[in-house]
N, C-alpha and C positions, 0 to 999 in steps of 0.2 A: 495132066498134072493133078495130083490129089488135092483136096481142099486144104489139107494140113501143109503140104509143101508150098502151096500158093500163099498160105498165111505166113509161113516162115519167110519166104522171099519178099513178101510185101512189107514185113516188119523191119527187114534189114536195109541199111542204106546201100544203094548201088549207084556209083557215079556214072554220069552220062557216057564217059569214055569207055566204060565197061558194059554198057547196056547190051551190046551185040553178043557178049558172052553169057548174058544172064540166062538164056534158054538152055544152053549147054550145061551151065552150073546147076540149074534147077533139075535137069534130068539126072545128073550125077547125084545130087542130093536125094532125089526120089529113089534111086537105086539103093543108096545106103540106108535110107529110112525104111524101105520095104523089108530089108533083112532084119533090122532091129524090131520092126513091127511084128514080124512073124514070130520071133522069140518071145516078145512081150505078150502076144496073144496066146501062145502055148503055155507060158507060165500062168497067165490069167485063167486059162481053162483048167489048169491043175490046182487052182485055188491058192497060188503062192503070191503073197504080197510083194509089191515092187521093192520094198526095202530089203527083202531077202533075195529076190530074183536078180537084182543088180550085183549081187556078190556070189551068185551061184555059178560054178564052173560049167554047169550043164547049158548055160546060156552065154557063150563066149562073146557074142556080138553085143549083147545087152551089158555085160560086164565092161567091155571096152568102151562102149558109148558113155556109160556112167563115169568111168575113169577119165576119158578124154574131156568131158565137159568140166570136170574138176580141174584138170591140168590147164584147160583153156582160160580159166580165171587168172592164171599167172603168166600168160603169154603177153609179151610187150605189144601194145596196141599201135596202130598207125595213127597219124594225125587225123585222118578221116573218121576212124572209129572213136577216137577221143572226143572229137567235135560232136559226133552223133550222140554219145553218152551225155556230154555236157548239155546239149540242147534238150535232150529227153528229161534229164534231172533238173534242168533249169527252168522248166515250165513252158518250153516251146509247144504251142498248141498242135502244130502239125505232127511233130514227133510223138507227142503224147497220144494223139488220135490213132496213129498207126499201131502203137503198142497196145492200147486199149482194145482196138479191133482184133489184134492178134490174140490177146488173152481171152477175149470173149469167144472167139472162134474155137480156141482150144477147149475151153471149159464146156461149151455147148456140145462139141463132138464127143468129149470124154464122158459126158453124162447121157449120151443118146443111147437108143436101143441098138445093140450090136446086130440083131437080126435084120434091122432096117438098113443101116449104113455099112455094115461089115465089121467083123470082130477085129480085123487088123487096124482099121481106122480108129476105132474106139480105144484099143489097147495102146496105140501110138500116142494118141492125144492124152490119154491118162498118164503115160510115161512122161511126156513133155511138161504136163502140169506138175507132176511130182518133182521133176528135175528143177523146174523154176522155183518151187517152194523150197526145195532142198538147198539150192545154191544161195538163195536169200538168207537162209538160216546159217549157212557156212560163212558168209560174209559177216553176219552179225556175231557169230560165235568166235570167229578168228580175228576179229578186229581188236581184241585184247586177249590176255592170257587167262581170264577168269574161268572160262569153260573147261579148258584142259587142266588148269591148276586144281580143279576140284574132281578130276578124274573123268571128265567128259571125253567121249570117243566119237569118231566119225559115224560109226554104226548107229549111235543114238540119234544123230541128226537125221539119218535116213528113216529111222523108226518114227520119229516125231513128224517128219514131213508126210510120210505115208499115212499115218493115223489121221491127220487132218484132211488130207486129200480124199481118202477113202470115205470119211464121214461126211464131208461137206458136198462132194460131187453128187452124192446120192440122197441128199436131204431135199425132199420135195418143197419144203418151205422156202428154200433159197433158189428155186427154179423159176424166178420171175425176172422180168426185164429190168427192174430197178435195182437189182442186186448184182454186184460185181464179185462173182465167186472167188476169183483168184485173190482179190484184196482181202476177202474174209479169211481165206486160207492163210495168207501171210500173217494177218493179225493173230489168228488163233494159234498158229505155229509158234509165234514169238512168245505168247503167253505160256504155252506148253514148255518152251525152252527155259523160261524163268522158273517155272515150277520144278522142272527137272533139276535145275541148278540148286534150288533150295533144298530139295530132297538129298542131293549128294553132299551138300554142306553139313546137313544133320548127320549123315552117315560118317563123314570124316571126323566128327567130334569123338567117335568111338575108336578111331585108329591111332596108330603110334605117330610120333613126330617124324620118324624115319620115312614112313609112307608119305606123309605130307610133303616132306622135303624132296623125295623122289619125284612126286607128281609136279612140284614146282620147277624142278630142274628140267623135266621133260617138256613142260609148257614153255619155258624160256627158250629151249633149243628149237622147238617147233615154230615158235614165234620168229626166231632168228632166220630159220630156213625159208619162211614165207617172204622175207625181205630180199631174197637172192634171185638171180636169174633162174629160170625154170630148169635148165639142164643141171646147173650146179646144185640146186635144191633137191632134185630127184636123186642125183648121185650121192650127195652127202647124207640124205635121209637113209639110204641103203647102207652106206659105209658106217654110219653111226647107229645102226639099228639096235645094237646091244644096249645103248644108252636110252633108247626110246621104247624098249620092251617089245620090239618087233623082230620078225625073222628076216635074216639077210638072204638075198637071192643072187644068183649069178648074173653078171652084167648082160649076157645075151638075153636072158629072161626079162631083166629089167628094161632093156631097150625095146623088146617086143611089147611090153606092157605100157610103155610111155613113148609112143612115136612122136607126139608133139614136142617132147623134150629132147629125145635122143636119136631120132631117125637120122641116118647118114653118118653118125660118128663111129670111128673105128674103135676097137678095143684099146689100142694104145692111147688114142685121144681121150677116151673116157677115164683111163687110169691116170693120165696126166692131169685132167681136170679135178679128179678126186684129191690127188696129192696137193695141187696148188690151192684148191679151195679149203682144204683142211688148215693149211698154213694161214690163209687169209682170214678164215673164221676165228682162228686163235689169236689173231693180231688185233682184234677189237673192231667195233662197228665201222670205223673209218677205212678199214682195209677189206671189208666184205665185198664179194662180187655181186653188187647190186644191179638191179635193172636200170638200163639207161633211159628207158621210156616207161611211163606208167602202164601197168596191167589193168584189166577190168577190175580186179580185186582192189587195186589202189583207188580207182575212180569211184567205185561203189561204196567203199567204206568211208570215203570222204564226203558222202552226201550229207546235207544238213538234216 
């Protein structure tokens, strides 16, 4: 097992009843990460930043990994995961220690010499650090509609996250034992997010009221979609793509792109969900097809 896979499995909660399956799950995780690492390393060799590589069709597994992590924010959690997140955010020393150890291992590997530990290991660690910072930014930006109301887009979150990761990982002044690089990245990325918002607010002062109203409508719609169960949210986002300024794709392509949301659903089932969800969305918040259990997004945005 690679050091990164070991760090991931150590950081995640594994109940005693499932301990026997942990080795098998770790092997499967290793295989999946190996494929992603190979693409990340190739993009790295070509000088492509991760903010661009995770959206580049030349790296399909990298694109899928990036999209799946975002979808995973909205998957309803089990009571076990909810309890783990609660203990971690509530100051439980043991949970905090596991996460800190995981973060430290990733940052150390990502800033290491690729000729010494291998370019795949460095590229994968760099990717996981980037995704961690990016997901924290997503939770912050999506917890209200301000980011999108001023024209903010997901690609900007990628760019901010990568700029901070790339700068801080390779800053020799931060390569000391008393510095927690991931925490520095989080803080710096949030500052950049605020600066980005201020810049866009200034730009909006030069636009028409129609543009501002359009952005506000899209922000409200995206905010509503994030309150729904993941399958309905993905299907409705595609069905209402004209209102969101996005391109609509065929359901088969959408299903392939979002397996966490749509895997196993027939075309008829997806069509029925779209029709039903349209009616529910139009009936007001009390009728929306909301999650029955909290997702990670819900748990993380409620942190004090």
